[in-house]
N, CA, C and O of each residue as an XYZ file, in Angstrom:
560
protein
N     -24.834     14.291     41.194
C     -24.341     12.588     41.389
C     -23.295     12.436     40.675
O     -22.823     13.078     39.737
N     -22.674     10.600     41.768
C     -21.206     10.496     40.927
C     -20.933      9.171     40.225
O     -21.331      8.057     40.566
N     -20.300      9.449     39.349
C     -19.962      8.318     38.718
C     -18.832      7.758     38.017
O     -18.151      8.062     37.037
N     -18.879      6.756     38.936
C     -17.590      5.533     37.933
C     -17.453      4.600     36.747
O     -17.402      3.381     36.914
N     -17.366      5.409     35.025
C     -18.109      4.381     34.659
C     -16.774      3.291     34.446
O     -15.612      3.680     34.567
N     -17.058      2.190     34.187
C     -16.482      0.865     33.582
C     -16.864      0.354     32.699
O     -18.047      0.540     32.417
N     -16.001     -0.576     31.802
C     -16.713     -1.115     29.925
C     -17.298     -1.724     31.239
O     -16.930     -0.745     31.889
N     -17.736     -2.297     31.928
C     -19.146     -3.525     32.255
C     -20.316     -3.162     33.330
O     -21.440     -3.654     33.234
N     -19.843     -2.006     34.644
C     -20.864     -0.996     35.029
C     -19.968      0.019     34.865
O     -18.844      0.260     34.423
N     -21.664      0.913     35.823
C     -21.058      2.268     36.398
C     -21.631      2.090     37.255
O     -22.796      1.712     37.380
N     -20.633      2.422     38.191
C     -20.244      3.409     39.921
C     -21.461      4.190     40.447
O     -21.190      5.384     40.320
N     -22.714      4.029     40.997
C     -23.262      5.774     40.886
C     -23.231      6.277     42.481
O     -23.529      5.506     43.393
N     -23.060      6.872     42.577
C     -23.036      7.508     44.449
C     -23.748      8.708     43.934
O     -23.876      9.019     42.750
N     -24.325      9.527     45.282
C     -25.165     10.689     44.916
C     -24.504     11.530     46.808
O     -24.222     10.915     47.836
N     -24.477     13.014     46.554
C     -24.727     13.069     47.906
C     -25.650     13.557     48.896
O     -26.791     13.413     48.458
N     -25.646     14.059     50.009
C     -26.920     14.504     50.999
C     -26.934     15.791     50.126
O     -26.330     16.056     49.087
N     -28.109     16.744     51.125
C     -28.390     17.438     50.061
C     -27.524     18.497     50.565
O     -27.594     19.608     50.038
N     -26.838     18.313     51.379
C     -26.146     20.067     51.291
C     -24.470     19.590     51.182
O     -23.544     19.890     51.936
N     -24.468     18.918     50.213
C     -24.140     18.684     49.583
C     -21.981     17.645     50.625
O     -20.779     17.740     50.377
N     -22.605     17.088     51.379
C     -21.041     17.205     52.249
C     -21.023     15.494     52.501
O     -20.215     15.127     53.354
N     -21.418     14.974     52.178
C     -20.333     13.587     52.341
C     -21.832     12.627     50.719
O     -23.044     12.523     50.529
N     -20.167     12.122     49.903
C     -21.315     10.918     48.761
C     -21.473      9.267     49.945
O     -20.675      8.703     50.693
N     -22.632      9.058     49.635
C     -22.709      8.224     49.808
C     -23.358      6.674     48.025
O     -23.985      6.788     46.971
N     -22.746      5.671     48.681
C     -22.557      4.638     47.209
C     -24.060      4.408     46.967
O     -24.646      4.903     47.930
N     -24.844      3.931     46.195
C     -25.705      3.494     45.669
C     -26.254      2.883     45.057
O     -27.453      3.091     45.241
N     -25.989      1.820     44.013
C     -25.995      1.075     43.214
C     -25.221      0.976     42.433
O     -24.478      1.957     42.424
N     -24.798     -0.331     41.142
C     -24.169     -0.338     40.137
C     -25.250     -0.437     38.959
O     -26.451     -0.577     39.187
N     -24.843     -0.371     38.011
C     -25.709     -0.374     36.500
C     -25.051     -0.785     36.536
O     -24.069     -0.549     37.241
N     -25.358     -2.426     35.114
C     -25.284     -3.300     34.174
C     -24.651     -2.678     33.282
O     -25.374     -1.699     33.099
N     -23.854     -2.590     32.653
C     -23.036     -1.757     31.096
C     -23.866     -3.359     29.535
O     -23.919     -4.573     29.727
N     -24.225     -2.744     28.520
C     -24.270     -3.613     27.552
C     -24.954     -2.866     26.758
O     -25.446     -1.767     27.015
N     -25.019     -3.861     25.116
C     -25.415     -2.848     24.291
C     -27.135     -1.975     24.411
O     -27.726     -1.503     23.440
N     -27.494     -1.964     25.437
C     -29.076     -1.296     26.174
C     -28.587      0.193     27.004
O     -28.514      0.644     28.147
N     -28.318      0.589     25.584
C     -27.561      1.826     26.271
C     -28.581      3.002     25.829
O     -28.209      4.092     25.394
N     -29.777      2.651     25.990
C     -31.155      3.349     26.005
C     -31.200      3.176     27.906
O     -31.006      3.948     28.845
N     -31.507      1.955     27.786
C     -31.825      1.443     29.327
C     -30.929      1.893     30.494
O     -31.503      2.142     31.554
N     -29.304      2.057     30.418
C     -28.286      2.507     30.895
C     -29.366      4.100     31.604
O     -29.811      4.498     32.681
N     -29.327      4.577     29.957
C     -29.845      5.692     30.762
C     -31.087      6.715     31.288
O     -31.265      7.822     31.797
N     -31.814      5.523     30.787
C     -33.459      5.778     31.374
C     -32.982      5.055     33.423
O     -33.503      5.310     34.509
N     -31.986      4.288     33.083
C     -31.636      4.438     35.372
C     -30.962      5.687     35.017
O     -31.798      6.471     34.567
N     -30.121      6.044     35.034
C     -29.627      7.401     35.068
C     -30.799      8.500     34.956
O     -30.699      9.474     35.702
N     -31.671      8.439     34.267
C     -32.642      9.186     34.702
C     -33.590      8.441     36.012
O     -33.902      9.228     36.906
N     -33.789      7.824     36.081
C     -34.273      7.551     37.341
C     -33.684      7.775     38.435
O     -34.209      8.306     39.414
N     -32.972      7.533     38.383
C     -32.130      7.956     40.036
C     -32.092      9.657     40.011
O     -32.603     10.187     40.998
N     -31.685     10.310     39.255
C     -31.250     11.603     38.636
C     -32.781     12.411     39.583
O     -32.805     13.036     40.643
N     -33.918     12.021     38.597
C     -35.319     12.221     39.637
C     -35.297     12.100     40.843
O     -35.275     13.205     41.385
N     -35.292     11.030     41.735
C     -35.208      9.852     42.548
C     -34.728     10.609     43.310
O     -35.470     11.057     44.184
N     -33.484     10.988     43.275
C     -32.980     12.457     44.455
C     -32.476     13.481     43.560
O     -31.349     13.712     43.998
N     -32.575     13.849     43.061
C     -32.832     15.423     42.482
C     -31.628     16.041     42.025
O     -31.116     17.131     42.280
N     -31.388     15.350     41.492
C     -29.565     15.968     41.211
C     -29.440     16.557     40.668
O     -30.535     16.689     40.120
N     -28.481     17.524     40.065
C     -28.431     19.467     39.471
C     -27.514     18.932     38.764
O     -27.630     19.073     37.547
N     -26.027     17.962     39.423
C     -24.813     18.255     38.456
C     -24.433     16.675     38.528
O     -25.084     15.879     39.204
N     -23.220     16.294     37.694
C     -23.029     14.743     37.434
C     -21.802     14.580     37.694
O     -21.537     14.656     36.495
N     -20.630     14.397     38.240
C     -19.427     14.168     38.219
C     -19.082     13.211     38.075
O     -19.409     12.427     38.966
N     -18.200     12.618     36.879
C     -17.854     11.328     35.864
C     -16.415     11.608     36.292
O     -15.938     12.742     36.317
N     -15.759     10.500     36.626
C     -14.984     10.038     36.119
C     -13.774      9.735     35.629
O     -13.700      8.669     35.018
N     -12.564     10.548     35.758
C     -11.754     10.900     34.433
C     -10.592      9.904     34.979
O     -10.142      9.975     36.123
N     -10.276      9.197     34.242
C      -9.609      8.143     34.396
C      -7.908      8.295     33.398
O      -7.967      8.066     32.190
N      -6.790      8.604     33.908
C      -5.871      9.607     34.185
C      -4.764      8.237     34.079
O      -5.260      7.192     34.501
N      -3.344      8.136     33.569
C      -2.131      7.732     33.717
C      -1.763      8.130     34.961
O      -2.341      8.925     35.701
N      -0.539      7.386     35.180
C       0.106      7.889     36.652
C       0.855      9.273     36.453
O       1.152     10.033     37.376
N       1.103      9.473     35.178
C       1.540     10.984     34.868
C       1.173     11.788     34.264
O       1.965     12.557     33.720
N      -0.579     11.955     34.088
C      -1.510     12.502     34.091
C      -2.416     13.159     32.408
O      -3.179     14.057     32.053
N      -1.509     11.728     31.717
C      -2.471     11.695     30.226
C      -3.359     10.531     29.896
O      -3.228      9.308     29.862
N      -4.354     11.433     29.658
C      -5.155     10.723     29.082
C      -4.813      9.473     28.038
O      -4.086      9.703     27.071
N      -5.472      7.870     28.306
C      -5.282      7.355     28.005
C      -6.807      6.755     26.973
O      -7.626      7.513     26.455
N      -6.823      5.576     26.921
C      -7.860      4.768     26.005
C      -8.998      5.351     26.839
O      -9.731      6.305     26.577
N      -8.955      4.111     28.493
C     -10.217      4.523     29.123
C     -10.308      6.141     29.720
O     -11.249      6.448     30.451
N      -9.545      6.868     29.450
C      -9.864      8.517     29.313
C     -10.667      9.106     28.512
O     -11.557      9.896     28.827
N     -10.382      8.745     27.461
C     -10.735      8.906     25.705
C     -12.347      8.645     26.269
O     -12.957      9.662     26.599
N     -12.988      7.450     26.379
C     -14.395      6.938     26.731
C     -14.597      7.821     27.613
O     -15.313      8.765     27.279
N     -14.228      7.803     28.527
C     -15.218      8.409     29.423
C     -14.920     10.280     29.614
O     -15.093     10.879     30.675
N     -14.579     10.747     28.669
C     -14.759     12.420     27.585
C     -15.620     12.032     26.919
O     -16.667     12.668     27.047
N     -15.642     10.737     25.813
C     -16.694     10.734     25.260
C     -18.201     10.550     25.635
O     -19.038     11.111     24.930
N     -18.502      9.973     26.453
C     -19.622      9.345     27.354
C     -20.065     10.699     28.599
O     -21.079     11.074     29.188
N     -18.820     11.029     28.534
C     -19.148     12.657     29.700
C     -19.915     12.875     28.253
O     -20.647     11.960     27.877
N     -19.781     14.014     27.453
C     -20.544     14.407     26.414
C     -22.063     13.555     26.375
O     -23.010     14.242     26.757
N     -22.311     12.489     26.060
C     -23.422     11.571     25.617
C     -23.732     12.231     26.172
O     -23.981     13.326     25.668
N     -23.959     11.993     27.791
C     -25.052     11.771     29.065
C     -25.280     13.033     28.979
O     -26.491     13.188     28.823
N     -24.399     14.611     29.014
C     -24.416     15.413     28.897
C     -25.962     16.179     27.832
O     -26.702     17.069     28.250
N     -26.020     15.794     27.054
C     -26.460     15.676     25.909
C     -27.888     14.992     26.348
O     -28.978     15.547     26.203
N     -27.703     13.806     26.859
C     -29.391     13.047     27.361
C     -29.953     13.250     28.337
O     -31.157     12.999     28.384
N     -29.489     13.610     29.103
C     -29.817     13.910     30.409
C     -29.835     15.699     30.929
O     -30.470     16.124     31.895
N     -29.314     16.198     30.371
C     -29.445     17.648     30.141
C     -28.924     18.543     31.295
O     -29.194     19.741     31.215
N     -28.352     18.191     32.146
C     -27.258     18.798     33.162
C     -26.176     18.241     32.689
O     -25.950     17.414     31.805
N     -25.073     19.288     33.989
C     -23.593     19.809     33.723
C     -23.067     18.638     33.770
O     -23.911     17.864     34.221
N     -22.070     18.096     33.527
C     -21.623     16.800     34.069
C     -19.681     17.658     33.734
O     -19.216     18.015     32.651
N     -19.080     17.717     35.004
C     -18.260     17.382     35.210
C     -16.627     16.367     35.124
O     -16.994     15.238     34.799
N     -15.549     16.369     35.236
C     -14.933     15.418     35.076
C     -13.881     15.268     36.067
O     -13.385     16.345     36.395
N     -13.380     14.202     36.661
C     -12.771     14.579     38.108
C     -12.376     13.377     38.190
O     -12.958     12.329     38.469
N     -10.892     13.734     37.808
C      -9.371     12.666     38.339
C     -10.048     11.542     38.817
O     -10.991     11.852     39.545
N      -9.858     10.106     38.625
C     -10.368      9.650     39.612
C      -8.736      8.336     39.578
O      -8.839      7.123     39.392
N      -7.590      9.004     39.784
C      -6.578      8.059     39.843
C      -6.464      6.979     40.656
O      -5.274      6.735     40.455
N      -6.877      6.032     41.539
C      -6.257      5.706     42.748
C      -7.756      5.194     43.558
O      -8.064      4.527     44.546
N      -8.479      6.004     42.399
C     -10.361      5.999     43.996
C     -10.771      4.417     43.620
O     -11.882      4.185     44.098
N     -10.196      3.200     42.877
C     -10.426      2.001     42.791
C      -9.530      1.345     44.198
O     -10.074      0.828     45.173
N      -8.295      1.491     44.038
C      -7.373      1.095     45.268
C      -8.339      1.830     46.812
O      -8.465      1.240     47.885
N      -8.816      3.019     46.526
C      -8.464      3.708     48.203
C     -10.192      2.800     48.267
O     -10.599      2.351     49.338
N     -11.040      2.661     46.920
C     -12.499      2.271     47.251
C     -12.279      0.864     48.360
O     -12.652      0.817     49.532
N     -11.508     -0.297     47.525
C     -11.292     -1.596     47.852
C     -10.208     -1.295     49.058
O      -9.762     -2.380     49.432
N      -9.486      0.065     49.976
C      -8.947     -0.236     51.277
C     -10.210     -0.181     52.386
O     -10.114     -0.696     53.500
N     -11.294      0.457     51.954
C     -12.493      1.201     52.320
C     -13.595     -0.514     53.029
O     -14.263     -0.679     54.049
N     -13.364     -1.147     52.212
C     -14.149     -2.170     51.634
C     -13.293     -2.930     52.926
O     -13.768     -3.099     54.048
N     -11.817     -3.372     52.457
C     -11.555     -4.558     53.025
C     -11.133     -3.971     54.468
O     -10.462     -4.817     55.058
N     -11.281     -2.984     55.105
C     -11.700     -2.178     56.701
C     -12.206     -2.452     56.983
O     -12.249     -3.204     57.956
N     -13.163     -1.969     56.213
C     -14.496     -2.631     56.753
C     -15.367     -4.537     56.981
O     -16.404     -5.043     57.410
N     -13.938     -4.965     56.289
C     -14.090     -6.378     56.817
C     -14.858     -7.568     55.910
O     -15.301     -8.711     56.019
N     -14.666     -6.274     54.752
C     -15.846     -7.498     54.106
C     -15.432     -8.760     53.124
O     -14.356     -9.137     52.660
N     -16.709     -9.205     53.032
C     -15.958    -10.433     52.117
C     -15.405    -10.095     50.626
O     -15.892     -9.160     49.991
N     -14.235    -11.004     50.038
C     -13.987    -10.085     48.540
C     -15.406    -10.954     47.574
O     -15.064    -11.159     46.409
N     -16.574    -11.355     47.841
C     -17.142    -11.926     46.766
C     -18.914    -10.374     47.148
O     -19.971    -10.214     46.537
N     -18.180     -9.483     48.670
C     -19.162     -9.331     48.671
C     -18.497     -7.253     47.967
O     -19.120     -6.267     47.574
N     -16.869     -7.596     48.192
C     -15.937     -6.260     47.805
C     -16.722     -5.770     46.270
O     -17.193     -4.691     45.911
N     -16.571     -7.497     45.396
C     -16.253     -7.165     44.306
C     -17.781     -6.528     43.574
O     -17.893     -5.910     42.516
N     -18.825     -6.919     44.526
C     -19.819     -6.268     43.902
C     -20.416     -4.834     44.492
O     -21.174     -3.923     44.159
N     -19.820     -5.122     45.260
C     -19.315     -3.449     45.756
C     -18.521     -2.184     45.428
O     -18.916     -1.102     45.864
N     -17.338     -2.280     44.623
C     -16.628     -1.767     44.428
C     -16.600     -0.993     43.365
O     -15.477     -0.550     43.125
N     -17.409     -0.683     42.665
C     -17.304      0.150     41.439
C     -18.666      1.671     42.312
O     -18.577      2.873     42.063
N     -19.853      0.945     43.373
C     -20.523      1.963     43.824
C     -19.737      2.644     44.408
O     -19.744      3.850     44.161
N     -18.373      1.869     45.812
C     -17.600      2.757     46.787
C     -16.337      3.885     45.688
O     -15.781      4.911     46.082
N     -16.169      3.049     43.908
C     -15.162      4.377     44.061
C     -16.162      5.185     43.025
O     -15.725      5.973     42.187
N     -17.448      4.910     43.181
C     -17.992      6.637     42.866
C     -17.826      7.596     44.115
O     -17.369      8.712     44.363
N     -18.437      6.571     44.748
C     -18.202      7.824     46.418
C     -17.333      8.323     46.528
O     -17.152      9.532     46.665
N     -16.435      7.290     46.480
C     -14.426      8.295     46.529
C     -14.529      9.110     45.234
O     -13.403      9.603     45.282
N     -14.868      9.424     44.525
C     -14.599      9.938     43.395
C     -15.713     11.388     43.749
O     -15.338     12.524     43.459
N     -16.721     11.194     44.227
C     -17.966     12.140     44.125
C     -17.522     12.828     45.607
O     -17.550     14.058     45.557
N     -17.025     12.143     47.209
C     -16.614     13.029     47.772
C     -15.599     13.922     47.439
O     -15.809     15.126     47.586
N     -14.155     13.382     46.863
C     -12.572     13.860     46.038
C     -13.557     15.312     45.862
O     -13.151     16.331     46.423
N     -14.743     15.354     45.135
C     -14.986     16.325     44.415
C     -15.991     17.502     45.621
O     -15.812     18.704     45.425
N     -16.792     17.171     46.566
C     -17.520     17.570     47.218
C     -16.435     18.598     48.842
O     -16.764     19.488     49.626
N     -14.540     17.422     48.520
C     -14.279     18.263     49.102
C     -13.059     19.071     48.910
O     -12.232     19.605     49.649
N     -13.299     18.940     47.380
C     -12.367     20.329     46.919
C     -12.867     21.069     47.671
O     -12.452     21.589     48.706
N     -14.688     21.182     46.634
C     -15.026     22.528     46.925
C     -15.036     23.012     48.854
O     -14.255     23.927     49.117
N     -15.410     22.749     49.411
C     -14.608     23.732     51.129
C     -16.952     22.674     51.697
O     -17.902     22.392     50.967
N     -16.808     22.580     52.711
C     -18.167     23.095     52.726
C     -19.332     24.042     53.467
O     -19.652     24.363     54.611
N     -19.841     24.326     51.846
C     -21.142     25.549     51.827
C     -22.302     24.803     51.764
O     -22.609     23.686     51.348
N     -23.075     26.088     52.495
C     -24.795     25.431     52.539
C     -24.995     25.677     51.196
O     -24.246     26.471     50.625
N     -25.957     25.078     50.551
C     -26.806     25.222     49.051
C     -26.912     27.348     49.493
O     -27.003     27.957     48.427
N     -26.910     28.072     50.417
C     -27.492     29.492     50.595
C     -25.851     30.620     50.241
O     -25.842     31.752     49.759
N     -24.641     29.771     50.696
C     -23.537     30.111     49.825
C     -23.585     30.698     48.325
O     -22.539     30.933     47.720
């Protein structure tokens, strides 16, 4: 499962069973109700049989961690503990730009892009991670 963590939303994507492609799934609204956030993530994990979470790590263009990056690292620790799954951080620099380009190329209206950008960014993050691992079957 790939996650694009934002202040107001979490974009969610999952891979196919072979771990080759990432598909955008949904956007979880964030707020004061952290328990609701975790509950929805647990439901998605169970539904899709998730074994690992890839969380986007926002780095500055020079590679350093800023405030958003530190918040993501903190969130990774929290969901690792709450969900009981391994969490890997993945450099998400320019993932939103890539997601925007994909949605523009698909001819999506501005309003629809706004609704879908976070889950598409999660798919870009997850696809980058999957591509870095190569095309291995689960038996490999």
